[in-house]
N, C-alpha and C positions, 0 to 999 in steps of 0.2 A: 394243757398239753406241753407247754414249755417246761414245767416242773417235772413232768413224767420223762421227757427227753433228757433232762439234766440228770435225773436219777439213773436212768438207763445207761447213759454215757459213763457215769461214775462207776457203776457196777461192771460194765464191760472193761473199762480201763483197769480196774482192780483185778479182774480175771486175767487179762492179758499180761499184766506185770507179775502177778503172783502164781500163774500156772504155766504160761507159754514157755519160759526158759526150761522148766523141768521136762516138758514134752519134747522140746527141741533136742535136749541132751539125750533123752531116751531114744529118740528116733535117729539122730545123726551123730551121736557121740558128743563129747565135751569139746566145745569150741568157744572162742571168745566172741565171735560174731557169726551170723548165718546169712545166707543169701535170701533174696526175696522169694525165690522159688521154694527153698526149704521152709521158710515161714508159711507160705501159702499151703504147702503140703500138710504141715502140721495143723493149720487152721481147719482144713477140710477133714483130715483124719480124725481129729479130736473134737470136731463139731463146735468150734468157736463161732461166734457170730461174725460172718464174713463181711457184714456192713461196717465192721470196725477193724478191718484188716490193717488199716494204717497204724493202729496201736501196735500191732505185731511188728511191723517194719521199724517203727520208732524204738521199740524195745530191743530188737534182736539184730538189726542190720548195722553195719559200720556207719558211724555218723558222716563220714566223708562220702559215702555212697548213696546217701539219701538224695533223691532227685527233685525235691521240691522244698520250698520254704515252709509249706504246711507241715511236712514231716519234721523239719528242723525245729519248728515252733512246738510241735507235739512232743518231741524229745526233750526240749527245755522244760515243758510243763511236767513231764514225768520225772525228770531229774529233781525239780523243785518239790513236787508233791511227795516223793519218796526219799528225799534227801540223798540223792546220788550226784556224783560229779557229772557235768555235761557229757563228757566223753566216757560215760559208763559203758560197760560191756555186759554181756549175759552173765559173766562171772560176778558182777555186782548184783544184778537182778535176781539171780538164783538164790541169793542169801535172803531175799524177801519172800521166798516161796512158802506157800501154805503147806507144802509137803514135808517140811522139816518136822512138823508135828503130826500126830496121828488123828487129830480131831476131824479132818475132812472126810476121809474114807473109812476110818476105823481099821484099815488094814495095815499091818506093819511092813508089807512089801514096799509100798510107796515111800514110807519113812526110811527104810534101809537103803533103798535105791537112791534117795535124795542124798544121804550121807556118803554113799559111794561116789556120787558125782562131786560132792564137795571135796572129798579127799583127792580125787583125780585133778580137779582144777587147782587145788592148793599146791599139788606137786608141780603142775605146769607153771604156776606163778613163781615158785621157788627157782625153777630152771630158767625163767626169763630174765 
């Protein structure tokens, strides 16, 4: 059972890191960070496993607004696993998205939309 839970956790973490930022941008526009309410909304709308919602908070919420040491530790784990800085933003995470390639859905719409988000966030980064 422990092995099963470990595999399940790894799959869910991968899904949250590689899919959630795309759906957040699709739903709420391109932002560096999102609120817990926005993350919860996307989790429900796009049918992510709600038992792993903490992964979403750790990926998409501002690190200074995480209200528990558990979320802070989870964020550190994500940063280490995906080679991101601890204060990573959704801008960093979206670059890991599976939607930059067409292999997941086979539809070019997701791929094109991904690259539009990347262009928009790169413009925001240049302005900052």
